[in-house]
C-alpha positions in Angstrom: 0.0 0.0 0.0 1.4 3.4 -1.0 1.8 5.8 1.9 0.8 9.5 1.6 3.8 11.9 1.3 4.3 14.0 4.4 7.1 16.5 4.8 8.4 15.2 8.2 8.4 11.6 6.8 10.4 12.8 3.8 13.0 14.5 6.0 13.3 11.5 8.4 13.5 9.1 5.4 16.5 11.1 4.0 18.2 10.6 7.4 17.7 6.8 7.1 14.7 6.7 9.5 12.1 5.7 6.9 10.7 2.8 8.9 10.3 4.9 12.0 8.7 7.8 10.0 6.1 5.6 8.3 5.3 3.6 11.5 5.1 6.5 13.9 3.7 9.4 11.7 1.3 10.3 14.5 4.2 10.5 17.0 6.4 12.7 14.8 3.5 15.1 14.1 2.6 15.1 17.8 6.1 16.3 18.5 5.7 19.0 15.8 2.4 20.2 17.5 4.2 20.3 20.9 7.1 22.2 19.4 4.6 24.7 17.8 2.9 25.2 21.2 6.2 25.5 23.1 7.7 28.0 20.7 4.5 30.0 20.7 4.4 30.1 24.5 8.1 31.1 24.8 7.8 33.9 22.1 4.6 35.4 23.5 5.8 34.8 27.1 8.9 36.9 26.5 6.9 39.7 24.9 4.3 40.1 27.6 3.6 43.8 28.3 1.3 45.8 30.4 -0.1 47.3 27.2 -0.5 44.1 25.1 0.4 43.7 21.5 -1.9 42.2 18.9 -0.4 38.7 19.4 -0.7 39.0 23.1 -4.3 40.2 22.8 -5.2 37.1 20.8 -3.7 34.7 23.3 -5.2 36.5 26.2 -8.7 36.4 24.7 -8.4 32.7 24.0 -7.1 31.8 27.5 -9.5 34.2 29.3 -12.6 32.9 27.4 -11.5 29.3 28.0 -11.1 30.0 31.7 -14.4 31.8 32.0 -16.2 29.0 30.2 -14.7 26.4 32.5 -15.3 28.4 35.7 -19.0 28.8 34.8 -19.3 25.0 35.0 -16.9 24.1 37.8 -17.0 27.2 40.0 -13.7 28.5 41.7 -13.0 25.0 43.0 -12.0 23.7 39.6 -9.5 26.5 38.8 -6.5 24.3 39.7 -7.1 21.9 36.7 -7.4 24.7 34.2 -3.8 24.3 32.9 -4.6 20.8 31.8 -7.9 21.8 30.2 -6.3 24.7 28.3 -3.3 22.5 27.2 -5.5 19.6 26.0 -7.8 22.0 24.1 -4.9 23.8 22.4 -3.0 20.6 21.6 -6.1 18.9 20.1 -7.1 22.0 18.2 -3.6 22.5 16.6 -3.4 18.7 16.0 -6.7 18.8 14.2 -5.9 21.9 12.1 -2.4 20.9 11.0 -3.9 18.1 8.9 -5.6 20.7 6.8 -2.2 21.8 5.5 -1.1 19.6 2.5 2.0 17.6 3.5 1.1 17.3 7.1 -0.9 14.8 9.2 -3.3 15.3 12.1 -2.0 13.2 15.1 -5.6 13.0 16.3 -6.5 11.0 13.2 -4.6 8.1 14.8 -6.4 6.1 17.6 -3.2 5.8 19.6 -3.0 9.6 20.1 -6.7 10.0 21.1 -6.5 7.0 23.5 -3.5 8.6 25.2 -5.4 11.9 25.6 -8.5 10.1 26.9 -6.3 8.2 29.4 -4.9 11.5 30.7 -8.4 12.7 31.4 -9.4 9.3 32.9 -6.4 9.3 35.3 -6.9 13.0 36.3 -10.6 12.5 36.9 -9.9 9.9 39.6 -7.0 11.9 41.0 -9.4 14.8 41.4 -11.9 12.5 43.1 -9.3 11.3 45.6 -8.1 14.9 46.1 -11.6 16.1 47.1 -12.9 13.0 48.9 -9.9 10.9 49.9 -10.8 7.3 50.6 -14.5 8.2 50.5 -14.3 8.6 46.8 -15.0 4.9 46.5 -18.6 5.7 47.4 -19.0 7.1 43.9 -18.9 3.5 42.7 -21.0 1.8 45.3 -24.5 3.2 44.8 -26.9 4.8 47.3 -27.5 1.7 49.4 -25.1 -1.1 50.5 -27.2 -4.0 49.0 -26.8 -2.5 45.5 -23.0 -2.6 45.6 -22.7 -6.0 43.7 -24.8 -4.4 40.9 -23.5 -0.8 41.0 -19.8 -1.4 41.2 -19.4 -3.3 37.9 -21.8 -0.8 36.2 -19.8 2.2 37.4 -16.4 0.6 36.5 -17.7 -0.2 33.0 -19.1 3.3 32.7 -15.8 4.9 33.6 -13.8 2.7 31.2 -16.4 3.4 28.5 -15.5 7.1 28.9 -12.0 6.4 27.5 -13.6 4.7 24.5 -16.1 7.5 24.0 -13.5 10.3 24.2 -10.9 8.6 22.0 -13.2 7.1 19.3 -15.3 10.2 18.9 -12.2 12.4 18.3 -10.4 9.8 16.2 -13.4 9.0 14.0 -14.2 12.7 13.2 -10.6 13.7 12.4 -9.8 10.5 10.5 -12.9 11.1 8.4 -11.8 14.6 7.7 -8.3 13.5 6.7 -9.7 10.7 4.5 -12.1 13.0 2.6 -9.5 15.7 2.1 -6.9 13.2 0.9 -9.3 11.8 -1.7 -10.4 15.3 -2.9 -6.8 16.5 -3.2 -5.9 13.4 -5.2 -8.8 13.9 -7.5 -8.7 17.7 -7.8 -5.2 18.6 -6.8 -5.0 22.1 -5.3 -7.9 23.5 -7.2 -11.2 24.8 -5.8 -13.0 21.4 -5.3 -11.6 20.7 -1.8 -12.3 24.3 -0.5 -15.8 23.5 0.9 -14.4 20.5 2.8 -11.5 22.7 4.1 -14.0 25.1 5.6 -15.9 22.1 7.1 -12.6 20.7 8.3 -12.0 24.0 10.2 -15.4 23.7 11.9 -15.0 20.0 12.7 -11.5 20.7 14.1 -12.7 23.4 16.5 -15.9 21.5 17.6 -14.0 18.3 18.4 -11.5 20.1 20.5 -14.3 21.9 22.3 -16.3 18.6 22.8 -13.2 16.8 24.3 -12.6 19.8 26.6 -16.2 20.0 27.7 -16.6 16.3 28.4 -13.3 16.3 30.4 -14.7 19.2 32.5 -17.9 17.4 33.1 -16.0 14.2 34.3 -13.9 16.4 36.6 -17.0 18.1 38.0 -18.6 14.7 38.6 -15.5 13.6 40.5 -15.6 16.7 42.7 -19.3 16.3 43.6 -20.4 14.5 46.7 -21.3 10.8 46.1 -24.9 9.7 45.9 -24.3 7.3 48.7 
Protein backbone atom coordinates (compact mmCIF):
# COMPACT_ATOMS: atom_id res chain seq x y z
CA UNK A 1 0.00 0.00 0.00
CA UNK A 2 1.35 3.41 -0.96
CA UNK A 3 1.77 5.85 1.93
CA UNK A 4 0.84 9.53 1.62
CA UNK A 5 3.80 11.86 1.32
CA UNK A 6 4.34 13.99 4.44
CA UNK A 7 7.15 16.52 4.81
CA UNK A 8 8.35 15.16 8.15
CA UNK A 9 8.41 11.60 6.77
CA UNK A 10 10.44 12.77 3.78
CA UNK A 11 12.97 14.51 6.04
CA UNK A 12 13.32 11.52 8.36
CA UNK A 13 13.55 9.12 5.41
CA UNK A 14 16.46 11.14 4.02
CA UNK A 15 18.18 10.61 7.38
CA UNK A 16 17.70 6.84 7.13
CA UNK A 17 14.69 6.70 9.46
CA UNK A 18 12.08 5.74 6.87
CA UNK A 19 10.65 2.81 8.86
CA UNK A 20 10.28 4.94 12.00
CA UNK A 21 8.72 7.79 10.01
CA UNK A 22 6.13 5.56 8.34
CA UNK A 23 5.29 3.59 11.48
CA UNK A 24 5.09 6.53 13.89
CA UNK A 25 3.74 9.35 11.74
CA UNK A 26 1.31 10.28 14.53
CA UNK A 27 4.20 10.52 17.01
CA UNK A 28 6.40 12.75 14.85
CA UNK A 29 3.49 15.08 14.12
CA UNK A 30 2.56 15.12 17.82
CA UNK A 31 6.13 16.30 18.49
CA UNK A 32 5.66 18.98 15.84
CA UNK A 33 2.45 20.19 17.50
CA UNK A 34 4.17 20.27 20.89
CA UNK A 35 7.05 22.23 19.36
CA UNK A 36 4.62 24.74 17.85
CA UNK A 37 2.89 25.24 21.20
CA UNK A 38 6.17 25.49 23.14
CA UNK A 39 7.74 27.98 20.74
CA UNK A 40 4.53 30.04 20.69
CA UNK A 41 4.41 30.08 24.49
CA UNK A 42 8.08 31.13 24.75
CA UNK A 43 7.78 33.86 22.11
CA UNK A 44 4.58 35.36 23.50
CA UNK A 45 5.76 34.82 27.09
CA UNK A 46 8.90 36.89 26.46
CA UNK A 47 6.89 39.68 24.88
CA UNK A 48 4.28 40.08 27.63
CA UNK A 49 3.61 43.76 28.25
CA UNK A 50 1.27 45.81 30.41
CA UNK A 51 -0.12 47.26 27.21
CA UNK A 52 -0.55 44.07 25.15
CA UNK A 53 0.42 43.73 21.51
CA UNK A 54 -1.90 42.19 18.89
CA UNK A 55 -0.44 38.70 19.36
CA UNK A 56 -0.67 38.95 23.13
CA UNK A 57 -4.26 40.16 22.82
CA UNK A 58 -5.20 37.09 20.77
CA UNK A 59 -3.73 34.65 23.29
CA UNK A 60 -5.20 36.53 26.25
CA UNK A 61 -8.66 36.44 24.69
CA UNK A 62 -8.38 32.69 23.98
CA UNK A 63 -7.13 31.82 27.49
CA UNK A 64 -9.53 34.19 29.25
CA UNK A 65 -12.56 32.86 27.36
CA UNK A 66 -11.52 29.26 28.02
CA UNK A 67 -11.09 29.96 31.72
CA UNK A 68 -14.41 31.83 32.01
CA UNK A 69 -16.18 29.04 30.15
CA UNK A 70 -14.74 26.42 32.49
CA UNK A 71 -15.32 28.43 35.67
CA UNK A 72 -19.01 28.83 34.82
CA UNK A 73 -19.29 25.03 34.95
CA UNK A 74 -16.90 24.14 37.77
CA UNK A 75 -16.96 27.19 40.01
CA UNK A 76 -13.74 28.47 41.66
CA UNK A 77 -12.96 24.98 43.04
CA UNK A 78 -12.01 23.75 39.59
CA UNK A 79 -9.49 26.46 38.78
CA UNK A 80 -6.53 24.25 39.67
CA UNK A 81 -7.08 21.91 36.69
CA UNK A 82 -7.45 24.73 34.15
CA UNK A 83 -3.83 24.32 32.92
CA UNK A 84 -4.65 20.76 31.83
CA UNK A 85 -7.91 21.80 30.18
CA UNK A 86 -6.29 24.66 28.27
CA UNK A 87 -3.31 22.52 27.22
CA UNK A 88 -5.53 19.64 26.04
CA UNK A 89 -7.78 22.03 24.09
CA UNK A 90 -4.90 23.80 22.35
CA UNK A 91 -3.02 20.56 21.62
CA UNK A 92 -6.11 18.92 20.11
CA UNK A 93 -7.08 22.05 18.16
CA UNK A 94 -3.61 22.48 16.60
CA UNK A 95 -3.39 18.71 15.97
CA UNK A 96 -6.74 18.80 14.18
CA UNK A 97 -5.88 21.91 12.13
CA UNK A 98 -2.39 20.87 11.03
CA UNK A 99 -3.86 18.07 8.92
CA UNK A 100 -5.62 20.67 6.78
CA UNK A 101 -2.21 21.76 5.45
CA UNK A 102 -1.07 19.60 2.50
CA UNK A 103 2.00 17.56 3.47
CA UNK A 104 1.06 17.29 7.14
CA UNK A 105 -0.92 14.77 9.19
CA UNK A 106 -3.31 15.28 12.12
CA UNK A 107 -1.99 13.23 15.09
CA UNK A 108 -5.59 13.00 16.32
CA UNK A 109 -6.46 11.01 13.18
CA UNK A 110 -4.62 8.11 14.82
CA UNK A 111 -6.36 6.15 17.58
CA UNK A 112 -3.16 5.84 19.63
CA UNK A 113 -3.04 9.63 20.11
CA UNK A 114 -6.69 9.98 21.08
CA UNK A 115 -6.54 7.04 23.49
CA UNK A 116 -3.49 8.62 25.17
CA UNK A 117 -5.39 11.90 25.56
CA UNK A 118 -8.47 10.09 26.89
CA UNK A 119 -6.33 8.18 29.41
CA UNK A 120 -4.90 11.48 30.69
CA UNK A 121 -8.45 12.70 31.36
CA UNK A 122 -9.37 9.34 32.91
CA UNK A 123 -6.43 9.34 35.33
CA UNK A 124 -6.88 13.01 36.26
CA UNK A 125 -10.61 12.46 36.88
CA UNK A 126 -9.89 9.93 39.61
CA UNK A 127 -6.95 11.93 40.97
CA UNK A 128 -9.39 14.85 41.41
CA UNK A 129 -11.92 12.54 43.08
CA UNK A 130 -9.30 11.34 45.57
CA UNK A 131 -8.07 14.90 46.14
CA UNK A 132 -11.57 16.10 47.09
CA UNK A 133 -12.90 13.04 48.92
CA UNK A 134 -9.95 10.90 49.93
CA UNK A 135 -10.83 7.25 50.56
CA UNK A 136 -14.54 8.18 50.54
CA UNK A 137 -14.27 8.64 46.76
CA UNK A 138 -15.00 4.90 46.50
CA UNK A 139 -18.62 5.74 47.40
CA UNK A 140 -19.03 7.13 43.87
CA UNK A 141 -18.86 3.52 42.66
CA UNK A 142 -21.01 1.79 45.28
CA UNK A 143 -24.49 3.21 44.78
CA UNK A 144 -26.92 4.81 47.27
CA UNK A 145 -27.49 1.69 49.44
CA UNK A 146 -25.12 -1.10 50.46
CA UNK A 147 -27.16 -3.96 49.01
CA UNK A 148 -26.81 -2.47 45.51
CA UNK A 149 -23.00 -2.64 45.62
CA UNK A 150 -22.73 -5.97 43.65
CA UNK A 151 -24.80 -4.38 40.87
CA UNK A 152 -23.54 -0.78 40.95
CA UNK A 153 -19.79 -1.45 41.23
CA UNK A 154 -19.43 -3.33 37.89
CA UNK A 155 -21.76 -0.84 36.17
CA UNK A 156 -19.77 2.16 37.43
CA UNK A 157 -16.43 0.58 36.48
CA UNK A 158 -17.68 -0.24 32.97
CA UNK A 159 -19.11 3.28 32.67
CA UNK A 160 -15.81 4.92 33.58
CA UNK A 161 -13.82 2.67 31.23
CA UNK A 162 -16.35 3.45 28.49
CA UNK A 163 -15.49 7.13 28.90
CA UNK A 164 -12.03 6.40 27.52
CA UNK A 165 -13.57 4.72 24.48
CA UNK A 166 -16.10 7.52 24.04
CA UNK A 167 -13.52 10.32 24.21
CA UNK A 168 -10.94 8.59 22.01
CA UNK A 169 -13.17 7.06 19.32
CA UNK A 170 -15.29 10.21 18.85
CA UNK A 171 -12.24 12.41 18.31
CA UNK A 172 -10.41 9.84 16.19
CA UNK A 173 -13.44 9.05 14.00
CA UNK A 174 -14.22 12.65 13.16
CA UNK A 175 -10.64 13.70 12.42
CA UNK A 176 -9.82 10.49 10.53
CA UNK A 177 -12.93 11.06 8.41
CA UNK A 178 -11.84 14.64 7.71
CA UNK A 179 -8.32 13.49 6.74
CA UNK A 180 -9.67 10.74 4.47
CA UNK A 181 -12.12 12.99 2.62
CA UNK A 182 -9.52 15.72 2.14
CA UNK A 183 -6.94 13.19 0.93
CA UNK A 184 -9.34 11.81 -1.68
CA UNK A 185 -10.35 15.28 -2.86
CA UNK A 186 -6.77 16.49 -3.16
CA UNK A 187 -5.89 13.38 -5.18
CA UNK A 188 -8.85 13.94 -7.50
CA UNK A 189 -8.74 17.72 -7.79
CA UNK A 190 -5.19 18.62 -6.79
CA UNK A 191 -4.96 22.09 -5.28
CA UNK A 192 -7.93 23.47 -7.21
CA UNK A 193 -11.20 24.79 -5.78
CA UNK A 194 -12.98 21.45 -5.30
CA UNK A 195 -11.57 20.74 -1.79
CA UNK A 196 -12.31 24.28 -0.48
CA UNK A 197 -15.80 23.54 0.93
CA UNK A 198 -14.39 20.52 2.78
CA UNK A 199 -11.51 22.66 4.07
CA UNK A 200 -14.01 25.06 5.64
CA UNK A 201 -15.92 22.11 7.06
CA UNK A 202 -12.62 20.71 8.35
CA UNK A 203 -11.95 23.97 10.21
CA UNK A 204 -15.36 23.72 11.86
CA UNK A 205 -14.96 20.04 12.75
CA UNK A 206 -11.46 20.67 14.15
CA UNK A 207 -12.72 23.36 16.52
CA UNK A 208 -15.88 21.52 17.56
CA UNK A 209 -14.04 18.28 18.36
CA UNK A 210 -11.46 20.11 20.50
CA UNK A 211 -14.32 21.86 22.30
CA UNK A 212 -16.27 18.61 22.82
CA UNK A 213 -13.22 16.84 24.28
CA UNK A 214 -12.59 19.77 26.62
CA UNK A 215 -16.24 20.00 27.69
CA UNK A 216 -16.56 16.27 28.40
CA UNK A 217 -13.31 16.32 30.40
CA UNK A 218 -14.65 19.22 32.48
CA UNK A 219 -17.91 17.35 33.12
CA UNK A 220 -16.01 14.25 34.26
CA UNK A 221 -13.88 16.37 36.59
CA UNK A 222 -16.97 18.08 38.03
CA UNK A 223 -18.57 14.68 38.61
CA UNK A 224 -15.50 13.56 40.55
CA UNK A 225 -15.60 16.74 42.66
CA UNK A 226 -19.25 16.33 43.63
CA UNK A 227 -20.41 14.46 46.69
CA UNK A 228 -21.31 10.80 46.07
CA UNK A 229 -24.92 9.68 45.86
CA UNK A 230 -24.30 7.28 48.70
